[in-house]
Every structure is written in C-alpha cells, then in structure tokens.
PDB file of N, CA, C and O in Angstrom:
ATOM      1  N   MET A   1      61.156  14.231-160.806  1.00  0.00           N
ATOM      2  CA  MET A   1      60.285  13.241-160.702  1.00  0.00           C
ATOM      3  C   MET A   1      60.953  12.141-160.635  1.00  0.00           C
ATOM      4  O   MET A   1      61.704  12.091-161.609  1.00  0.00           O
ATOM      5  N   THR A   2      61.100  10.840-159.685  1.00  0.00           N
ATOM      6  CA  THR A   2      61.235   9.884-159.867  1.00  0.00           C
ATOM      7  C   THR A   2      59.923   8.897-160.179  1.00  0.00           C
ATOM      8  O   THR A   2      58.738   9.068-159.890  1.00  0.00           O
ATOM      9  N   VAL A   3      60.587   7.800-160.879  1.00  0.00           N
ATOM     10  CA  VAL A   3      59.959   6.565-161.057  1.00  0.00           C
ATOM     11  C   VAL A   3      60.611   5.135-160.163  1.00  0.00           C
ATOM     12  O   VAL A   3      61.615   5.119-159.452  1.00  0.00           O
ATOM     13  N   PHE A   4      59.808   4.159-160.431  1.00  0.00           N
ATOM     14  CA  PHE A   4      60.394   3.002-159.871  1.00  0.00           C
ATOM     15  C   PHE A   4      60.019   2.116-161.017  1.00  0.00           C
ATOM     16  O   PHE A   4      58.940   1.989-161.595  1.00  0.00           O
ATOM     17  N   VAL A   5      61.530   1.357-161.259  1.00  0.00           N
ATOM     18  CA  VAL A   5      61.768   0.273-162.335  1.00  0.00           C
ATOM     19  C   VAL A   5      61.928  -1.155-161.808  1.00  0.00           C
ATOM     20  O   VAL A   5      62.655  -1.453-160.861  1.00  0.00           O
ATOM     21  N   TYR A   6      60.991  -2.224-162.692  1.00  0.00           N
ATOM     22  CA  TYR A   6      61.265  -3.584-162.177  1.00  0.00           C
ATOM     23  C   TYR A   6      61.790  -3.971-163.361  1.00  0.00           C
ATOM     24  O   TYR A   6      61.280  -3.353-164.296  1.00  0.00           O
ATOM     25  N   VAL A   7      62.763  -4.899-163.741  1.00  0.00           N
ATOM     26  CA  VAL A   7      62.980  -5.772-164.640  1.00  0.00           C
ATOM     27  C   VAL A   7      62.929  -7.311-164.294  1.00  0.00           C
ATOM     28  O   VAL A   7      63.597  -7.854-163.414  1.00  0.00           O
ATOM     29  N   ASN A   8      62.084  -7.880-165.080  1.00  0.00           N
ATOM     30  CA  ASN A   8      62.055  -9.154-164.681  1.00  0.00           C
ATOM     31  C   ASN A   8      63.306  -9.704-165.524  1.00  0.00           C
ATOM     32  O   ASN A   8      63.313  -9.491-166.736  1.00  0.00           O
ATOM     33  N   THR A   9      64.272 -10.343-164.978  1.00  0.00           N
ATOM     34  CA  THR A   9      64.989 -11.046-165.634  1.00  0.00           C
ATOM     35  C   THR A   9      65.209 -12.390-166.606  1.00  0.00           C
ATOM     36  O   THR A   9      66.107 -12.666-167.401  1.00  0.00           O
ATOM     37  N   SER A  10      63.886 -13.172-166.160  1.00  0.00           N
ATOM     38  CA  SER A  10      63.239 -14.523-166.967  1.00  0.00           C
ATOM     39  C   SER A  10      62.542 -14.160-167.851  1.00  0.00           C
ATOM     40  O   SER A  10      61.957 -15.109-168.373  1.00  0.00           O
ATOM     41  N   LYS A  11      62.246 -12.902-168.420  1.00  0.00           N
ATOM     42  CA  LYS A  11      62.078 -12.284-169.740  1.00  0.00           C
ATOM     43  C   LYS A  11      62.657 -12.070-170.666  1.00  0.00           C
ATOM     44  O   LYS A  11      63.687 -11.435-170.438  1.00  0.00           O
ATOM     45  N   GLN A  12      62.400 -12.426-172.167  1.00  0.00           N
ATOM     46  CA  GLN A  12      63.437 -11.644-172.875  1.00  0.00           C
ATOM     47  C   GLN A  12      63.124 -10.064-173.259  1.00  0.00           C
ATOM     48  O   GLN A  12      62.000  -9.562-173.278  1.00  0.00           O
ATOM     49  N   VAL A  13      64.055  -9.562-173.485  1.00  0.00           N
ATOM     50  CA  VAL A  13      64.077  -7.911-173.860  1.00  0.00           C
ATOM     51  C   VAL A  13      63.183  -7.778-174.600  1.00  0.00           C
ATOM     52  O   VAL A  13      63.300  -8.396-175.658  1.00  0.00           O
ATOM     53  N   GLY A  14      62.161  -7.105-174.443  1.00  0.00           N
ATOM     54  CA  GLY A  14      60.952  -6.623-175.486  1.00  0.00           C
ATOM     55  C   GLY A  14      59.450  -7.579-175.074  1.00  0.00           C
ATOM     56  O   GLY A  14      58.281  -7.194-175.039  1.00  0.00           O
ATOM     57  N   ASP A  15      59.908  -8.635-174.858  1.00  0.00           N
ATOM     58  CA  ASP A  15      58.437  -9.370-174.033  1.00  0.00           C
ATOM     59  C   ASP A  15      57.829  -8.552-173.443  1.00  0.00           C
ATOM     60  O   ASP A  15      58.320  -7.489-173.063  1.00  0.00           O
ATOM     61  N   ALA A  16      56.570  -8.928-173.252  1.00  0.00           N
ATOM     62  CA  ALA A  16      55.479  -8.145-172.470  1.00  0.00           C
ATOM     63  C   ALA A  16      55.951  -8.590-171.130  1.00  0.00           C
ATOM     64  O   ALA A  16      56.203  -9.774-170.907  1.00  0.00           O
ATOM     65  N   GLY A  17      56.081  -7.608-170.194  1.00  0.00           N
ATOM     66  CA  GLY A  17      56.246  -7.724-168.579  1.00  0.00           C
ATOM     67  C   GLY A  17      57.936  -7.769-168.267  1.00  0.00           C
ATOM     68  O   GLY A  17      58.523  -7.893-167.192  1.00  0.00           O
ATOM     69  N   HIS A  18      58.428  -7.627-169.557  1.00  0.00           N
ATOM     70  CA  HIS A  18      60.240  -7.415-169.229  1.00  0.00           C
ATOM     71  C   HIS A  18      60.344  -6.227-168.120  1.00  0.00           C
ATOM     72  O   HIS A  18      60.942  -6.577-167.103  1.00  0.00           O
ATOM     73  N   ILE A  19      59.913  -5.008-168.132  1.00  0.00           N
ATOM     74  CA  ILE A  19      60.122  -4.061-167.559  1.00  0.00           C
ATOM     75  C   ILE A  19      58.553  -3.548-167.102  1.00  0.00           C
ATOM     76  O   ILE A  19      57.569  -3.481-167.839  1.00  0.00           O
ATOM     77  N   LYS A  20      58.635  -3.215-165.674  1.00  0.00           N
ATOM     78  CA  LYS A  20      57.412  -2.759-165.494  1.00  0.00           C
ATOM     79  C   LYS A  20      57.778  -1.198-164.619  1.00  0.00           C
ATOM     80  O   LYS A  20      58.688  -1.194-163.789  1.00  0.00           O
ATOM     81  N   VAL A  21      57.246  -0.356-164.811  1.00  0.00           N
ATOM     82  CA  VAL A  21      57.335   1.043-164.397  1.00  0.00           C
ATOM     83  C   VAL A  21      56.281   1.486-163.415  1.00  0.00           C
ATOM     84  O   VAL A  21      55.096   1.537-163.744  1.00  0.00           O
ATOM     85  N   PHE A  22      56.835   1.904-161.852  1.00  0.00           N
ATOM     86  CA  PHE A  22      55.645   2.504-161.212  1.00  0.00           C
ATOM     87  C   PHE A  22      55.631   3.963-160.897  1.00  0.00           C
ATOM     88  O   PHE A  22      56.724   4.527-160.844  1.00  0.00           O
ATOM     89  N   ALA A  23      54.540   4.655-160.681  1.00  0.00           N
ATOM     90  CA  ALA A  23      54.556   6.141-160.392  1.00  0.00           C
ATOM     91  C   ALA A  23      55.019   6.083-159.091  1.00  0.00           C
ATOM     92  O   ALA A  23      55.412   7.246-158.998  1.00  0.00           O
ATOM     93  N   ASN A  24      55.266   5.574-157.997  1.00  0.00           N
ATOM     94  CA  ASN A  24      55.352   5.747-156.885  1.00  0.00           C
ATOM     95  C   ASN A  24      56.248   4.489-155.716  1.00  0.00           C
ATOM     96  O   ASN A  24      56.893   3.652-156.347  1.00  0.00           O
ATOM     97  N   GLN A  25      56.278   4.408-154.856  1.00  0.00           N
ATOM     98  CA  GLN A  25      56.853   3.336-154.082  1.00  0.00           C
ATOM     99  C   GLN A  25      55.562   2.504-154.070  1.00  0.00           C
ATOM    100  O   GLN A  25      55.316   1.527-154.777  1.00  0.00           O
ATOM    101  N   ASP A  26      54.599   3.205-152.917  1.00  0.00           N
ATOM    102  CA  ASP A  26      53.486   2.417-153.021  1.00  0.00           C
ATOM    103  C   ASP A  26      52.800   1.774-153.947  1.00  0.00           C
ATOM    104  O   ASP A  26      52.063   0.877-153.538  1.00  0.00           O
ATOM    105  N   ALA A  27      52.839   2.005-155.211  1.00  0.00           N
ATOM    106  CA  ALA A  27      52.337   1.346-156.364  1.00  0.00           C
ATOM    107  C   ALA A  27      53.123   0.167-156.471  1.00  0.00           C
ATOM    108  O   ALA A  27      52.587  -0.928-156.300  1.00  0.00           O
ATOM    109  N   ALA A  28      54.482   0.276-156.768  1.00  0.00           N
ATOM    110  CA  ALA A  28      55.529  -0.792-156.569  1.00  0.00           C
ATOM    111  C   ALA A  28      55.156  -1.770-155.697  1.00  0.00           C
ATOM    112  O   ALA A  28      54.465  -2.713-156.084  1.00  0.00           O
ATOM    113  N   GLU A  29      55.524  -1.668-154.574  1.00  0.00           N
ATOM    114  CA  GLU A  29      55.022  -2.273-153.294  1.00  0.00           C
ATOM    115  C   GLU A  29      53.864  -3.260-153.317  1.00  0.00           C
ATOM    116  O   GLU A  29      53.967  -4.467-153.097  1.00  0.00           O
ATOM    117  N   THR A  30      52.555  -2.481-153.663  1.00  0.00           N
ATOM    118  CA  THR A  30      51.504  -3.172-153.536  1.00  0.00           C
ATOM    119  C   THR A  30      51.605  -4.153-155.113  1.00  0.00           C
ATOM    120  O   THR A  30      51.068  -5.259-155.174  1.00  0.00           O
ATOM    121  N   TRP A  31      52.046  -3.802-155.809  1.00  0.00           N
ATOM    122  CA  TRP A  31      52.183  -5.047-157.242  1.00  0.00           C
ATOM    123  C   TRP A  31      53.067  -6.088-156.669  1.00  0.00           C
ATOM    124  O   TRP A  31      52.682  -7.249-156.803  1.00  0.00           O
ATOM    125  N   PHE A  32      54.238  -5.865-156.024  1.00  0.00           N
ATOM    126  CA  PHE A  32      54.643  -6.740-155.540  1.00  0.00           C
ATOM    127  C   PHE A  32      54.299  -7.649-154.530  1.00  0.00           C
ATOM    128  O   PHE A  32      54.906  -8.710-154.386  1.00  0.00           O
ATOM    129  N   GLU A  33      53.420  -7.323-153.864  1.00  0.00           N
ATOM    130  CA  GLU A  33      52.986  -8.268-152.610  1.00  0.00           C
ATOM    131  C   GLU A  33      52.236  -8.897-153.322  1.00  0.00           C
ATOM    132  O   GLU A  33      52.047 -10.026-152.870  1.00  0.00           O
ATOM    133  N   GLU A  34      51.483  -8.602-154.641  1.00  0.00           N
ATOM    134  CA  GLU A  34      50.345  -9.953-154.859  1.00  0.00           C
ATOM    135  C   GLU A  34      51.102 -10.563-156.439  1.00  0.00           C
ATOM    136  O   GLU A  34      50.584 -11.438-157.132  1.00  0.00           O
ATOM    137  N   ASN A  35      52.341  -9.899-156.743  1.00  0.00           N
ATOM    138  CA  ASN A  35      52.831 -10.615-158.167  1.00  0.00           C
ATOM    139  C   ASN A  35      54.142 -11.178-157.706  1.00  0.00           C
ATOM    140  O   ASN A  35      54.361 -12.356-157.990  1.00  0.00           O
ATOM    141  N   ALA A  36      54.960 -10.567-157.098  1.00  0.00           N
ATOM    142  CA  ALA A  36      56.402 -10.785-157.032  1.00  0.00           C
ATOM    143  C   ALA A  36      57.291 -10.627-155.816  1.00  0.00           C
ATOM    144  O   ALA A  36      58.463 -10.279-155.955  1.00  0.00           O
ATOM    145  N   PRO A  37      56.793 -10.862-154.695  1.00  0.00           N
ATOM    146  CA  PRO A  37      57.127 -10.770-153.035  1.00  0.00           C
ATOM    147  C   PRO A  37      58.720 -10.804-153.257  1.00  0.00           C
ATOM    148  O   PRO A  37      59.392 -10.008-152.602  1.00  0.00           O
ATOM    149  N   GLU A  38      59.359 -11.688-154.149  1.00  0.00           N
ATOM    150  CA  GLU A  38      60.817 -11.587-153.820  1.00  0.00           C
ATOM    151  C   GLU A  38      61.683 -10.707-155.003  1.00  0.00           C
ATOM    152  O   GLU A  38      62.882 -10.786-155.267  1.00  0.00           O
ATOM    153  N   GLY A  39      60.618  -9.828-155.626  1.00  0.00           N
ATOM    154  CA  GLY A  39      60.885  -8.757-156.513  1.00  0.00           C
ATOM    155  C   GLY A  39      61.346  -7.484-155.497  1.00  0.00           C
ATOM    156  O   GLY A  39      60.962  -7.274-154.347  1.00  0.00           O
ATOM    157  N   VAL A  40      62.341  -6.677-156.349  1.00  0.00           N
ATOM    158  CA  VAL A  40      62.596  -5.361-155.835  1.00  0.00           C
ATOM    159  C   VAL A  40      63.024  -4.380-157.150  1.00  0.00           C
ATOM    160  O   VAL A  40      63.560  -4.776-158.186  1.00  0.00           O
ATOM    161  N   ALA A  41      62.695  -3.195-156.866  1.00  0.00           N
ATOM    162  CA  ALA A  41      62.289  -1.870-158.250  1.00  0.00           C
ATOM    163  C   ALA A  41      63.600  -1.241-157.312  1.00  0.00           C
ATOM    164  O   ALA A  41      63.925  -1.510-156.155  1.00  0.00           O
ATOM    165  N   PHE A  42      64.299  -0.152-158.455  1.00  0.00           N
ATOM    166  CA  PHE A  42      65.001   0.825-158.038  1.00  0.00           C
ATOM    167  C   PHE A  42      64.147   2.065-158.590  1.00  0.00           C
ATOM    168  O   PHE A  42      63.216   2.036-159.395  1.00  0.00           O
ATOM    169  N   GLU A  43      64.687   3.097-157.972  1.00  0.00           N
ATOM    170  CA  GLU A  43      64.348   4.323-158.265  1.00  0.00           C
ATOM    171  C   GLU A  43      64.872   5.091-159.319  1.00  0.00           C
ATOM    172  O   GLU A  43      66.014   5.450-159.035  1.00  0.00           O
ATOM    173  N   CYS A  44      64.536   5.449-160.314  1.00  0.00           N
ATOM    174  CA  CYS A  44      65.048   6.269-161.598  1.00  0.00           C
ATOM    175  C   CYS A  44      64.379   7.546-161.856  1.00  0.00           C
ATOM    176  O   CYS A  44      63.166   7.733-161.959  1.00  0.00           O
ATOM    177  N   GLU A  45      65.401   8.466-161.954  1.00  0.00           N
ATOM    178  CA  GLU A  45      64.673   9.898-162.204  1.00  0.00           C
ATOM    179  C   GLU A  45      64.438   9.789-163.851  1.00  0.00           C
ATOM    180  O   GLU A  45      65.129   9.185-164.670  1.00  0.00           O
ATOM    181  N   VAL A  46      63.292  10.537-164.050  1.00  0.00           N
ATOM    182  CA  VAL A  46      62.640  10.876-165.251  1.00  0.00           C
ATOM    183  C   VAL A  46      63.251  12.038-165.952  1.00  0.00           C
ATOM    184  O   VAL A  46      63.222  13.136-165.396  1.00  0.00           O
ATOM    185  N   LEU A  47      63.763  11.907-167.042  1.00  0.00           N
ATOM    186  CA  LEU A  47      64.243  12.851-167.581  1.00  0.00           C
ATOM    187  C   LEU A  47      63.196  13.708-168.553  1.00  0.00           C
ATOM    188  O   LEU A  47      62.290  13.265-169.259  1.00  0.00           O
ATOM    189  N   GLU A  48      63.597  14.992-168.365  1.00  0.00           N
ATOM    190  CA  GLU A  48      62.627  15.965-169.489  1.00  0.00           C
ATOM    191  C   GLU A  48      63.251  16.474-170.286  1.00  0.00           C
ATOM    192  O   GLU A  48      62.710  17.182-171.135  1.00  0.00           O
TER     193      GLU A  48
END
C-alpha cells in the first residue's frame, strides 16, 4: 500500500498543516487544486 505525502516547507516541524498524507493520487490532486496549485506530493510505501 502507498500514500501520497505533502510537506509544507513554509511551516515549522510540528505545526498543524506541516505534513499532509493522502490515501490516493485523486485525493491529493483534488486538495492541491483547491489549496496549493503549485504543490506536489510524493508517493511513499506504508510499512507494516
């Protein structure tokens, strides 16, 4: 399983909104369209 991760570099580590995790690419793209059109997320494997 993978997730998509976005890191807001304008926030401090630990701040609300510093990291966002999306269950799939569609969820990430929808959020970016509305909130951060210039942003990107990277795919990351979920470790069990």
